[in-house]
Gaussian input, Z-matrix of N, CA and C with variables (Angstrom, degrees):
# hf/3-21g

backbone

0 1
 N
 C     1     B1
 C     2     B2     1     A1
 N     3     B3     2     A2     1     D1
 C     4     B4     3     A3     2     D2
 C     5     B5     4     A4     3     D3
 N     6     B6     5     A5     4     D4
 C     7     B7     6     A6     5     D5
 C     8     B8     7     A7     6     D6
 N     9     B9     8     A8     7     D7
 C    10    B10     9     A9     8     D8
 C    11    B11    10    A10     9     D9
 N    12    B12    11    A11    10    D10
 C    13    B13    12    A12    11    D11
 C    14    B14    13    A13    12    D12
 N    15    B15    14    A14    13    D13
 C    16    B16    15    A15    14    D14
 C    17    B17    16    A16    15    D15
 N    18    B18    17    A17    16    D16
 C    19    B19    18    A18    17    D17
 C    20    B20    19    A19    18    D18
 N    21    B21    20    A20    19    D19
 C    22    B22    21    A21    20    D20
 C    23    B23    22    A22    21    D21
 N    24    B24    23    A23    22    D22
 C    25    B25    24    A24    23    D23
 C    26    B26    25    A25    24    D24
 N    27    B27    26    A26    25    D25
 C    28    B28    27    A27    26    D26
 C    29    B29    28    A28    27    D27
 N    30    B30    29    A29    28    D28
 C    31    B31    30    A30    29    D29
 C    32    B32    31    A31    30    D30
 N    33    B33    32    A32    31    D31
 C    34    B34    33    A33    32    D32
 C    35    B35    34    A34    33    D33
 N    36    B36    35    A35    34    D34
 C    37    B37    36    A36    35    D35
 C    38    B38    37    A37    36    D36
 N    39    B39    38    A38    37    D37
 C    40    B40    39    A39    38    D38
 C    41    B41    40    A40    39    D39
 N    42    B42    41    A41    40    D40
 C    43    B43    42    A42    41    D41
 C    44    B44    43    A43    42    D42
 N    45    B45    44    A44    43    D43
 C    46    B46    45    A45    44    D44
 C    47    B47    46    A46    45    D45
 N    48    B48    47    A47    46    D46
 C    49    B49    48    A48    47    D47
 C    50    B50    49    A49    48    D48
 N    51    B51    50    A50    49    D49
 C    52    B52    51    A51    50    D50
 C    53    B53    52    A52    51    D51
 N    54    B54    53    A53    52    D52
 C    55    B55    54    A54    53    D53
 C    56    B56    55    A55    54    D54
 N    57    B57    56    A56    55    D55
 C    58    B58    57    A57    56    D56
 C    59    B59    58    A58    57    D57
 N    60    B60    59    A59    58    D58
 C    61    B61    60    A60    59    D59
 C    62    B62    61    A61    60    D60
 N    63    B63    62    A62    61    D61
 C    64    B64    63    A63    62    D62
 C    65    B65    64    A64    63    D63
 N    66    B66    65    A65    64    D64
 C    67    B67    66    A66    65    D65
 C    68    B68    67    A67    66    D66
 N    69    B69    68    A68    67    D67
 C    70    B70    69    A69    68    D68
 C    71    B71    70    A70    69    D69
 N    72    B72    71    A71    70    D70
 C    73    B73    72    A72    71    D71
 C    74    B74    73    A73    72    D72
 N    75    B75    74    A74    73    D73
 C    76    B76    75    A75    74    D74
 C    77    B77    76    A76    75    D75
 N    78    B78    77    A77    76    D76
 C    79    B79    78    A78    77    D77
 C    80    B80    79    A79    78    D78
 N    81    B81    80    A80    79    D79
 C    82    B82    81    A81    80    D80
 C    83    B83    82    A82    81    D81
 N    84    B84    83    A83    82    D82
 C    85    B85    84    A84    83    D83
 C    86    B86    85    A85    84    D84
 N    87    B87    86    A86    85    D85
 C    88    B88    87    A87    86    D86
 C    89    B89    88    A88    87    D87
 N    90    B90    89    A89    88    D88
 C    91    B91    90    A90    89    D89
 C    92    B92    91    A91    90    D90
 N    93    B93    92    A92    91    D91
 C    94    B94    93    A93    92    D92
 C    95    B95    94    A94    93    D93
 N    96    B96    95    A95    94    D94
 C    97    B97    96    A96    95    D95
 C    98    B98    97    A97    96    D96
 N    99    B99    98    A98    97    D97
 C   100   B100    99    A99    98    D98
 C   101   B101   100   A100    99    D99
 N   102   B102   101   A101   100   D100
 C   103   B103   102   A102   101   D101
 C   104   B104   103   A103   102   D102
 N   105   B105   104   A104   103   D103
 C   106   B106   105   A105   104   D104
 C   107   B107   106   A106   105   D105
 N   108   B108   107   A107   106   D106
 C   109   B109   108   A108   107   D107
 C   110   B110   109   A109   108   D108
 N   111   B111   110   A110   109   D109
 C   112   B112   111   A111   110   D110
 C   113   B113   112   A112   111   D111
 N   114   B114   113   A113   112   D112
 C   115   B115   114   A114   113   D113
 C   116   B116   115   A115   114   D114
 N   117   B117   116   A116   115   D115
 C   118   B118   117   A117   116   D116
 C   119   B119   118   A118   117   D117
 N   120   B120   119   A119   118   D118
 C   121   B121   120   A120   119   D119
 C   122   B122   121   A121   120   D120
 N   123   B123   122   A122   121   D121
 C   124   B124   123   A123   122   D122
 C   125   B125   124   A124   123   D123
 N   126   B126   125   A125   124   D124
 C   127   B127   126   A126   125   D125
 C   128   B128   127   A127   126   D126
 N   129   B129   128   A128   127   D127
 C   130   B130   129   A129   128   D128
 C   131   B131   130   A130   129   D129
 N   132   B132   131   A131   130   D130
 C   133   B133   132   A132   131   D131
 C   134   B134   133   A133   132   D132
 N   135   B135   134   A134   133   D133
 C   136   B136   135   A135   134   D134
 C   137   B137   136   A136   135   D135
 N   138   B138   137   A137   136   D136
 C   139   B139   138   A138   137   D137
 C   140   B140   139   A139   138   D138
 N   141   B141   140   A140   139   D139
 C   142   B142   141   A141   140   D140
 C   143   B143   142   A142   141   D141
 N   144   B144   143   A143   142   D142
 C   145   B145   144   A144   143   D143
 C   146   B146   145   A145   144   D144
 N   147   B147   146   A146   145   D145
 C   148   B148   147   A147   146   D146
 C   149   B149   148   A148   147   D147
 N   150   B150   149   A149   148   D148
 C   151   B151   150   A150   149   D149
 C   152   B152   151   A151   150   D150
 N   153   B153   152   A152   151   D151
 C   154   B154   153   A153   152   D152
 C   155   B155   154   A154   153   D153
 N   156   B156   155   A155   154   D154
 C   157   B157   156   A156   155   D155
 C   158   B158   157   A157   156   D156
 N   159   B159   158   A158   157   D157
 C   160   B160   159   A159   158   D158
 C   161   B161   160   A160   159   D159
 N   162   B162   161   A161   160   D160
 C   163   B163   162   A162   161   D161
 C   164   B164   163   A163   162   D162
 N   165   B165   164   A164   163   D163
 C   166   B166   165   A165   164   D164
 C   167   B167   166   A166   165   D165
 N   168   B168   167   A167   166   D166
 C   169   B169   168   A168   167   D167
 C   170   B170   169   A169   168   D168
 N   171   B171   170   A170   169   D169
 C   172   B172   171   A171   170   D170
 C   173   B173   172   A172   171   D171
 N   174   B174   173   A173   172   D172
 C   175   B175   174   A174   173   D173
 C   176   B176   175   A175   174   D174
 N   177   B177   176   A176   175   D175
 C   178   B178   177   A177   176   D176
 C   179   B179   178   A178   177   D177
 N   180   B180   179   A179   178   D178
 C   181   B181   180   A180   179   D179
 C   182   B182   181   A181   180   D180
 N   183   B183   182   A182   181   D181
 C   184   B184   183   A183   182   D182
 C   185   B185   184   A184   183   D183
 N   186   B186   185   A185   184   D184
 C   187   B187   186   A186   185   D185
 C   188   B188   187   A187   186   D186
 N   189   B189   188   A188   187   D187
 C   190   B190   189   A189   188   D188
 C   191   B191   190   A190   189   D189
 N   192   B192   191   A191   190   D190
 C   193   B193   192   A192   191   D191
 C   194   B194   193   A193   192   D192
 N   195   B195   194   A194   193   D193
 C   196   B196   195   A195   194   D194
 C   197   B197   196   A196   195   D195
 N   198   B198   197   A197   196   D196
 C   199   B199   198   A198   197   D197
 C   200   B200   199   A199   198   D198
 N   201   B201   200   A200   199   D199
 C   202   B202   201   A201   200   D200
 C   203   B203   202   A202   201   D201
 N   204   B204   203   A203   202   D202
 C   205   B205   204   A204   203   D203
 C   206   B206   205   A205   204   D204
 N   207   B207   206   A206   205   D205
 C   208   B208   207   A207   206   D206
 C   209   B209   208   A208   207   D207
 N   210   B210   209   A209   208   D208
 C   211   B211   210   A210   209   D209
 C   212   B212   211   A211   210   D210
 N   213   B213   212   A212   211   D211
 C   214   B214   213   A213   212   D212
 C   215   B215   214   A214   213   D213
 N   216   B216   215   A215   214   D214
 C   217   B217   216   A216   215   D215
 C   218   B218   217   A217   216   D216
 N   219   B219   218   A218   217   D217
 C   220   B220   219   A219   218   D218
 C   221   B221   220   A220   219   D219
 N   222   B222   221   A221   220   D220
 C   223   B223   222   A222   221   D221
 C   224   B224   223   A223   222   D222
 N   225   B225   224   A224   223   D223
 C   226   B226   225   A225   224   D224
 C   227   B227   226   A226   225   D225
 N   228   B228   227   A227   226   D226
 C   229   B229   228   A228   227   D227
 C   230   B230   229   A229   228   D228
 N   231   B231   230   A230   229   D229
 C   232   B232   231   A231   230   D230
 C   233   B233   232   A232   231   D231
 N   234   B234   233   A233   232   D232
 C   235   B235   234   A234   233   D233
 C   236   B236   235   A235   234   D234
 N   237   B237   236   A236   235   D235
 C   238   B238   237   A237   236   D236
 C   239   B239   238   A238   237   D237
 N   240   B240   239   A239   238   D238
 C   241   B241   240   A240   239   D239
 C   242   B242   241   A241   240   D240
 N   243   B243   242   A242   241   D241
 C   244   B244   243   A243   242   D242
 C   245   B245   244   A244   243   D243
 N   246   B246   245   A245   244   D244
 C   247   B247   246   A246   245   D245
 C   248   B248   247   A247   246   D246

   B1=1.4430
   B2=1.5221
   B3=1.3158
   B4=1.4583
   B5=1.5103
   B6=1.3016
   B7=1.4579
   B8=1.5154
   B9=1.3139
   B10=1.4618
   B11=1.5148
   B12=1.3170
   B13=1.4573
   B14=1.5197
   B15=1.3202
   B16=1.4659
   B17=1.5257
   B18=1.3243
   B19=1.4616
   B20=1.5270
   B21=1.3066
   B22=1.4674
   B23=1.5282
   B24=1.2882
   B25=1.4623
   B26=1.5249
   B27=1.3166
   B28=1.4582
   B29=1.5230
   B30=1.2925
   B31=1.4584
   B32=1.5304
   B33=1.3206
   B34=1.4572
   B35=1.5200
   B36=1.3130
   B37=1.4529
   B38=1.5240
   B39=1.3024
   B40=1.4589
   B41=1.5177
   B42=1.3276
   B43=1.4577
   B44=1.5256
   B45=1.3241
   B46=1.4658
   B47=1.5243
   B48=1.3327
   B49=1.4613
   B50=1.5253
   B51=1.3332
   B52=1.4668
   B53=1.5258
   B54=1.3312
   B55=1.4652
   B56=1.5276
   B57=1.3186
   B58=1.4617
   B59=1.5315
   B60=1.3272
   B61=1.4662
   B62=1.5314
   B63=1.3325
   B64=1.4737
   B65=1.5298
   B66=1.3315
   B67=1.4763
   B68=1.5304
   B69=1.3254
   B70=1.4703
   B71=1.5299
   B72=1.3192
   B73=1.4718
   B74=1.5189
   B75=1.3304
   B76=1.4708
   B77=1.5243
   B78=1.3365
   B79=1.4673
   B80=1.5212
   B81=1.3104
   B82=1.4713
   B83=1.5275
   B84=1.3358
   B85=1.4742
   B86=1.5297
   B87=1.3179
   B88=1.4589
   B89=1.5243
   B90=1.3330
   B91=1.4730
   B92=1.5342
   B93=1.3180
   B94=1.4628
   B95=1.5277
   B96=1.3167
   B97=1.4742
   B98=1.5311
   B99=1.3450
   B100=1.4694
   B101=1.5282
   B102=1.3207
   B103=1.4578
   B104=1.5296
   B105=1.3252
   B106=1.4580
   B107=1.5305
   B108=1.3363
   B109=1.4638
   B110=1.5262
   B111=1.3357
   B112=1.4686
   B113=1.5235
   B114=1.3241
   B115=1.4671
   B116=1.5278
   B117=1.3245
   B118=1.4621
   B119=1.5231
   B120=1.3353
   B121=1.4611
   B122=1.5292
   B123=1.3293
   B124=1.4713
   B125=1.5245
   B126=1.3325
   B127=1.4591
   B128=1.5221
   B129=1.3412
   B130=1.4658
   B131=1.5245
   B132=1.3192
   B133=1.4649
   B134=1.5211
   B135=1.3428
   B136=1.4602
   B137=1.5305
   B138=1.3236
   B139=1.4683
   B140=1.5269
   B141=1.3081
   B142=1.4578
   B143=1.5201
   B144=1.3141
   B145=1.4621
   B146=1.5195
   B147=1.3419
   B148=1.4559
   B149=1.5187
   B150=1.3047
   B151=1.4537
   B152=1.5368
   B153=1.3163
   B154=1.4611
   B155=1.5275
   B156=1.3263
   B157=1.4572
   B158=1.5259
   B159=1.3101
   B160=1.4601
   B161=1.5233
   B162=1.3305
   B163=1.4606
   B164=1.5221
   B165=1.3108
   B166=1.4666
   B167=1.5156
   B168=1.3233
   B169=1.4538
   B170=1.5272
   B171=1.3251
   B172=1.4591
   B173=1.5258
   B174=1.3376
   B175=1.4593
   B176=1.5287
   B177=1.3199
   B178=1.4679
   B179=1.5371
   B180=1.3302
   B181=1.4669
   B182=1.5214
   B183=1.3081
   B184=1.4559
   B185=1.5153
   B186=1.3153
   B187=1.4603
   B188=1.5216
   B189=1.3270
   B190=1.4591
   B191=1.5215
   B192=1.3275
   B193=1.4645
   B194=1.5209
   B195=1.3320
   B196=1.4602
   B197=1.5270
   B198=1.3254
   B199=1.4579
   B200=1.5266
   B201=1.3312
   B202=1.4625
   B203=1.5158
   B204=1.3064
   B205=1.4592
   B206=1.5207
   B207=1.3225
   B208=1.4587
   B209=1.5236
   B210=1.3335
   B211=1.4554
   B212=1.5272
   B213=1.3361
   B214=1.4648
   B215=1.5258
   B216=1.3387
   B217=1.4692
   B218=1.5291
   B219=1.3235
   B220=1.4675
   B221=1.5244
   B222=1.3277
   B223=1.4575
   B224=1.5198
   B225=1.3280
   B226=1.4602
   B227=1.5233
   B228=1.3276
   B229=1.4604
   B230=1.5251
   B231=1.3281
   B232=1.4606
   B233=1.5273
   B234=1.3183
   B235=1.4684
   B236=1.5221
   B237=1.3211
   B238=1.4548
   B239=1.5151
   B240=1.3336
   B241=1.4592
   B242=1.5099
   B243=1.3364
   B244=1.4675
   B245=1.5170
   B246=1.3184
   B247=1.4613
   B248=1.5262
   A1=108.34
   A2=116.76
   A3=121.89
   A4=109.83
   A5=117.01
   A6=122.40
   A7=108.75
   A8=117.27
   A9=120.84
   A10=108.86
   A11=115.31
   A12=120.40
   A13=107.36
   A14=116.40
   A15=121.49
   A16=111.44
   A17=116.86
   A18=124.39
   A19=114.05
   A20=117.83
   A21=121.00
   A22=106.89
   A23=115.92
   A24=120.13
   A25=107.82
   A26=115.49
   A27=121.22
   A28=107.39
   A29=117.42
   A30=121.44
   A31=108.14
   A32=116.03
   A33=121.95
   A34=107.72
   A35=116.53
   A36=119.62
   A37=109.66
   A38=114.23
   A39=121.19
   A40=107.15
   A41=116.76
   A42=121.22
   A43=107.82
   A44=115.56
   A45=122.39
   A46=107.45
   A47=116.47
   A48=121.53
   A49=110.04
   A50=116.37
   A51=119.41
   A52=107.57
   A53=116.84
   A54=120.25
   A55=110.25
   A56=115.75
   A57=120.95
   A58=110.07
   A59=117.16
   A60=121.41
   A61=111.02
   A62=116.93
   A63=120.56
   A64=110.42
   A65=116.55
   A66=120.48
   A67=110.42
   A68=116.53
   A69=120.47
   A70=111.71
   A71=117.49
   A72=120.84
   A73=109.90
   A74=116.47
   A75=120.44
   A76=111.45
   A77=117.19
   A78=121.90
   A79=112.25
   A80=115.40
   A81=121.14
   A82=112.88
   A83=116.73
   A84=122.50
   A85=111.94
   A86=115.94
   A87=121.08
   A88=108.88
   A89=117.58
   A90=119.69
   A91=111.36
   A92=116.14
   A93=121.59
   A94=110.61
   A95=117.74
   A96=119.90
   A97=111.15
   A98=118.02
   A99=120.51
   A100=110.30
   A101=116.46
   A102=121.10
   A103=109.08
   A104=115.72
   A105=120.71
   A106=110.83
   A107=116.86
   A108=121.56
   A109=111.40
   A110=116.32
   A111=120.56
   A112=111.09
   A113=116.82
   A114=120.50
   A115=110.75
   A116=116.38
   A117=120.72
   A118=111.90
   A119=115.73
   A120=119.61
   A121=110.84
   A122=117.58
   A123=119.38
   A124=111.77
   A125=115.73
   A126=121.09
   A127=109.49
   A128=116.00
   A129=121.53
   A130=109.58
   A131=116.53
   A132=122.28
   A133=106.72
   A134=115.94
   A135=120.56
   A136=110.37
   A137=116.75
   A138=118.90
   A139=110.87
   A140=115.26
   A141=121.25
   A142=108.04
   A143=115.90
   A144=120.65
   A145=109.36
   A146=116.28
   A147=121.13
   A148=109.14
   A149=120.65
   A150=130.04
   A151=114.08
   A152=117.90
   A153=118.58
   A154=111.82
   A155=114.80
   A156=122.64
   A157=107.51
   A158=115.82
   A159=121.46
   A160=106.36
   A161=115.91
   A162=119.48
   A163=109.08
   A164=115.25
   A165=121.09
   A166=109.31
   A167=115.40
   A168=122.22
   A169=107.84
   A170=115.73
   A171=120.20
   A172=107.64
   A173=115.79
   A174=122.73
   A175=107.98
   A176=117.89
   A177=119.44
   A178=113.14
   A179=117.67
   A180=121.47
   A181=113.00
   A182=117.64
   A183=122.19
   A184=110.26
   A185=116.10
   A186=120.48
   A187=109.13
   A188=115.40
   A189=121.76
   A190=108.48
   A191=116.31
   A192=120.74
   A193=107.99
   A194=115.59
   A195=121.84
   A196=108.89
   A197=115.61
   A198=121.99
   A199=105.37
   A200=115.83
   A201=118.76
   A202=111.62
   A203=113.68
   A204=122.15
   A205=105.94
   A206=117.13
   A207=121.53
   A208=109.85
   A209=115.31
   A210=121.68
   A211=106.82
   A212=116.15
   A213=122.69
   A214=109.61
   A215=118.58
   A216=120.77
   A217=111.44
   A218=116.93
   A219=121.41
   A220=108.84
   A221=115.57
   A222=122.60
   A223=107.91
   A224=116.71
   A225=121.68
   A226=107.06
   A227=115.64
   A228=121.27
   A229=107.98
   A230=115.79
   A231=121.56
   A232=110.30
   A233=116.47
   A234=121.30
   A235=108.55
   A236=116.35
   A237=121.60
   A238=109.36
   A239=114.68
   A240=120.59
   A241=109.36
   A242=115.51
   A243=121.36
   A244=108.03
   A245=116.63
   A246=121.15
   A247=110.04
   D1=131.19
   D2=178.50
   D3=-107.44
   D4=135.09
   D5=176.42
   D6=-121.77
   D7=133.86
   D8=177.43
   D9=-97.67
   D10=131.12
   D11=178.66
   D12=-146.75
   D13=114.17
   D14=-179.28
   D15=52.93
   D16=45.36
   D17=177.41
   D18=67.27
   D19=7.57
   D20=175.30
   D21=-103.09
   D22=151.41
   D23=178.28
   D24=-108.74
   D25=122.36
   D26=177.24
   D27=-102.19
   D28=133.05
   D29=-178.52
   D30=-109.14
   D31=123.18
   D32=178.26
   D33=-91.79
   D34=111.88
   D35=-179.00
   D36=-147.81
   D37=159.09
   D38=177.13
   D39=-121.32
   D40=133.93
   D41=177.93
   D42=-114.25
   D43=124.82
   D44=179.47
   D45=-117.05
   D46=134.49
   D47=-179.18
   D48=-109.85
   D49=131.53
   D50=172.39
   D51=-70.00
   D52=163.86
   D53=177.17
   D54=-59.21
   D55=-39.11
   D56=178.86
   D57=-60.09
   D58=-46.70
   D59=-179.34
   D60=-62.88
   D61=-40.27
   D62=178.72
   D63=-59.51
   D64=-42.28
   D65=178.70
   D66=-62.85
   D67=-43.75
   D68=-178.07
   D69=-67.11
   D70=-36.40
   D71=177.17
   D72=-60.23
   D73=-44.98
   D74=179.67
   D75=-69.29
   D76=-46.07
   D77=179.84
   D78=-58.40
   D79=-41.53
   D80=-171.66
   D81=-101.27
   D82=3.48
   D83=178.49
   D84=50.75
   D85=52.95
   D86=-179.04
   D87=-93.29
   D88=118.71
   D89=179.20
   D90=-66.64
   D91=139.48
   D92=179.30
   D93=-60.20
   D94=-33.11
   D95=-179.43
   D96=-63.00
   D97=-32.01
   D98=176.69
   D99=-66.00
   D100=-37.92
   D101=-179.94
   D102=-66.30
   D103=-46.12
   D104=178.72
   D105=-60.42
   D106=-44.99
   D107=179.34
   D108=-62.47
   D109=-39.06
   D110=179.94
   D111=-64.69
   D112=-39.37
   D113=179.80
   D114=-69.48
   D115=-43.33
   D116=-178.06
   D117=-70.70
   D118=-42.52
   D119=-174.21
   D120=-141.88
   D121=74.70
   D122=-178.09
   D123=-68.92
   D124=147.64
   D125=174.02
   D126=-72.58
   D127=-36.11
   D128=-177.28
   D129=-151.07
   D130=140.53
   D131=172.72
   D132=-116.73
   D133=122.66
   D134=-177.61
   D135=-108.06
   D136=147.44
   D137=177.17
   D138=-66.79
   D139=150.16
   D140=178.77
   D141=-149.14
   D142=-179.64
   D143=177.21
   D144=-73.52
   D145=128.88
   D146=178.88
   D147=-58.64
   D148=136.45
   D149=10.08
   D150=-100.65
   D151=18.92
   D152=-178.29
   D153=-90.09
   D154=160.03
   D155=174.99
   D156=-130.29
   D157=154.16
   D158=174.27
   D159=-117.82
   D160=123.19
   D161=176.62
   D162=-121.32
   D163=150.77
   D164=177.80
   D165=-126.05
   D166=148.16
   D167=175.26
   D168=-141.58
   D169=129.80
   D170=176.12
   D171=-79.81
   D172=126.32
   D173=179.83
   D174=-125.62
   D175=169.18
   D176=176.89
   D177=-58.76
   D178=-27.61
   D179=-179.50
   D180=-84.44
   D181=-12.55
   D182=-178.33
   D183=137.86
   D184=-169.73
   D185=179.41
   D186=-84.90
   D187=119.90
   D188=178.38
   D189=-91.09
   D190=126.95
   D191=177.01
   D192=-113.42
   D193=132.75
   D194=-176.70
   D195=-126.36
   D196=130.13
   D197=173.72
   D198=-101.18
   D199=122.53
   D200=-175.83
   D201=-142.82
   D202=166.38
   D203=175.71
   D204=-123.30
   D205=131.05
   D206=-177.77
   D207=-110.24
   D208=126.97
   D209=175.93
   D210=-128.39
   D211=104.77
   D212=-174.62
   D213=55.34
   D214=-113.87
   D215=179.81
   D216=-105.19
   D217=16.33
   D218=176.93
   D219=-106.11
   D220=131.92
   D221=178.83
   D222=-114.37
   D223=119.29
   D224=178.33
   D225=-100.25
   D226=114.07
   D227=-178.77
   D228=-85.24
   D229=119.39
   D230=-177.50
   D231=-89.86
   D232=-50.65
   D233=175.71
   D234=-156.91
   D235=165.63
   D236=179.82
   D237=-159.36
   D238=150.72
   D239=-175.65
   D240=-164.49
   D241=161.32
   D242=173.44
   D243=-90.42
   D244=139.21
   D245=176.32
   D246=-81.77

């Protein structure tokens, strides 16, 4: 759902992390803000097996790739890594 407020767009979304994804975030020191930025504005969206999606975002640390499942405005992060 998008809401307009003073010409800014606010996106209402929920991000859920699997236990596996939580481990990878800690192991790989991936900032949560990079994950949020990738979901809001991905550099690239790649095809994957339904119902998952693969998104990429270029960050200062490298290209972050995220495997996720989207259900309405909820994003379930399955795994993530730098390429």
